[in-house]
Steps between C-alpha positions, in 0.01 A plus 500: 500500500504630853322777679691746720500384862269654757696814603492431874307270734170646611508789252174557315487389142448747219210312349271209581288361218176321584400242240709348220301508179631639171481860631714458809721247325572771243576747779733253668682432172552870428597567862761225500787697341443803727772429754381769739150355531433234763174327405313182582173360361254268675247259343284242679496255208779241491621609156414731211185397311327714238138396439589127494140397431495687169829387346307328222708353220551765232356791701717806445563827677311797363814714511829452309795325661670838552246554777709285731602598851775745408562568131285812450694664785841335457564291186846409633368334816609139562138428599358556151306240304768486226762425765274228641496343152877536467556341842291201393666481154171577329577836343545366146185281508303804620655711224388255232159451658432870426263538794416851617242371750626214715292234668378560851674187621831636372445834673424312822820294462703818433366672812570187706860498373540859617341421837726199554821692427426848633610556861287685752181300441341320794231252402287323762480823699154638571480870586250546784506873569668827413518793741684831528728552799521878548762469772755347264362632169470153349235259380473177694407196292384196695535176307474128564722238348279211393629155586381275218439528126155538348318173434626324812271417795688739728491794257442824686652396830744761616860477605622845589358849530734787422493879468698692241555873523521698179501859381273425206257233382351398168182298473467263207235267641337441163148388421263223602243307291166680491186291550169682441275523804228289337739207453708529817299251711534233231868569436575472871292184558697172497433267211309752287636520143538879499864609471685817417714499187802553725466129588413384150797275430457319831144405400543474124484121476166495685362792299587333170282203587212693660169469321437872453737785585424871526774763483411835657709799396566665164865596544825331402485231769144404403600475136802283576305265725219468245746430219690242702180314590371525145813342355469196727132413467349284221350673198125530531519423873679809624221609739672830581339830595696827512346815645627840609373841606667704226295581192727295275786252508712797405864514391746685716603841368838425346556779249835670531357836604248328727786330681638842591252491791759272660780755492639718778365800305141382539559398861615853585204651310251274679648569843452875449128467419230578754389204710143484355642497146740219583218297654292536182789412271615170652182295436452660158846381392432131564588400143852630551576232757202265534438410137610178331811451291399497132696179435306322777169614351615380158604162643156456661324581174732268303430214740125557486509524120705179470222318681247600233689341210304173515166671542326620813612750759701448817296466816614832643329821608691829510296787643643838604304763691385254768535521876446231764229623738498207743608137503424183692532122504236274352448128473770269368774729624445762234525876539218726384593851385232768489596724207395842382567648157598860560375641167181297460406506867405132469574230755556126482650208689792282399576159650863400473733235643796732565577871502833672437507858626729703277391807694837661545697621797473782750780673685550372852389774742788701639304582814542148635876524526509875567252507790755651735585771246140605446526815718782623277341424160360775279189385310300626204127576491423129453712393796784360288865572580645802323808408297741752354656493155797299629277219637533618860213494746424847632552486876491744785812723491612357835580172318846559358521164322336418167248228422478411132244281323521287187196394296261655750465839333237446230291784642789747487721382212254340258483188287878461484516416872477120457672494159830311487633749247522771767643279774867585446427871453299512822774317692760742368280796594470367855874441533583846369257650750621282786870576454457863395723429199439427135617142531310418183469785249144493366381649171326837510260394223371152409194555273423675174156582638459820701214409731403851612472836329825612655831349381673252731631683806845437646508231763366639827721558800477228766204553731531536873308289751178703453509473122614863446786557252834556664618861491719595207869541567777692333 
């Protein structure tokens, strides 16, 4: 499959994508058949990798396989997960396996297959800066081609610096592991056994043999790490401690009507709410996207129960509602965690040989890469970028190009922002907006729930650069 050639030497591109995670990979896949669109995507990593440290055997996605890169916008796309299976002669085995939720490792392999065959992707290219050139009405994207692959002594040395001009950009720079402030000095110190779950598989062999291990974090990653360690430690000698800030090791909301919070209907409803209301809603809805898969909770209980069959209890402690106040090193290379129970108001200390921080991820700050665009950005009362319904940053009207964001709009679009189930729909929305055509017809209604007192309104007219609806025509 080929991409249309660059229309003429030196001409600005139509779109430059920054970052190649699932979001921008989806956009690239859906943009591929649009012959009139000249697009290129840059990523500093040497290849596509999706949370490689958490591809634990048996761990599954929390969304169905239809939430691939393209299907919910274009089921006929050659970049769909079913076509990936067909290409690898695995369609019948998958059919008989009857799996609605695929393993994470398989999703990672599928995305890598797309990234290896889709043109227009430039790995090993680090974007350094983005600026607006008012003289030529284009964005200028400065990027560096890295010389050597990750893991080699010369990784990070540069080879060439280049500038690409483009009419539009889309930022899909993803998230980074979050380390709580109290544990950051230990996590950053060499030789200290405090790691983020993002690096779990790289350290798993050492963690399995550590004397005592503490897992911090009560979400899906914490549950999977705890279960994996539990399964590989001797009965009666588990020496595992699992703590988290939430009031319970709670299951993720997975009822059919509850899942309608991850529909375009709810996204539109949320976007129309007042900013203070949106800010109150996001943390209150944690169980929609930060709970634990019910099957994982059941597997943990089954494993713990199995270890009681011969009498006694496993040497494990599972305590929700606990936060880490401070932490430090003590004798014999151990780590001491200073804990506080949020309901009791009690405090204690825990000595442990290793700590796994399943403390989630945070969006990489857009300001770092958009420093030169700061004078043009429109911000909300909390200083965050304003983002319109079509995932476009609101910029000064003098900027004629568009800057879109992917998975950086939690504060404006709600809990569906990082959800893989909305990835293809968001990409299609961006492409329709970018081209000014309905390249991908999108459904007017996607949920049985009506989230406000008023019935669902027709899709709004595209907004102009200041966020005001475009004037009606005809």
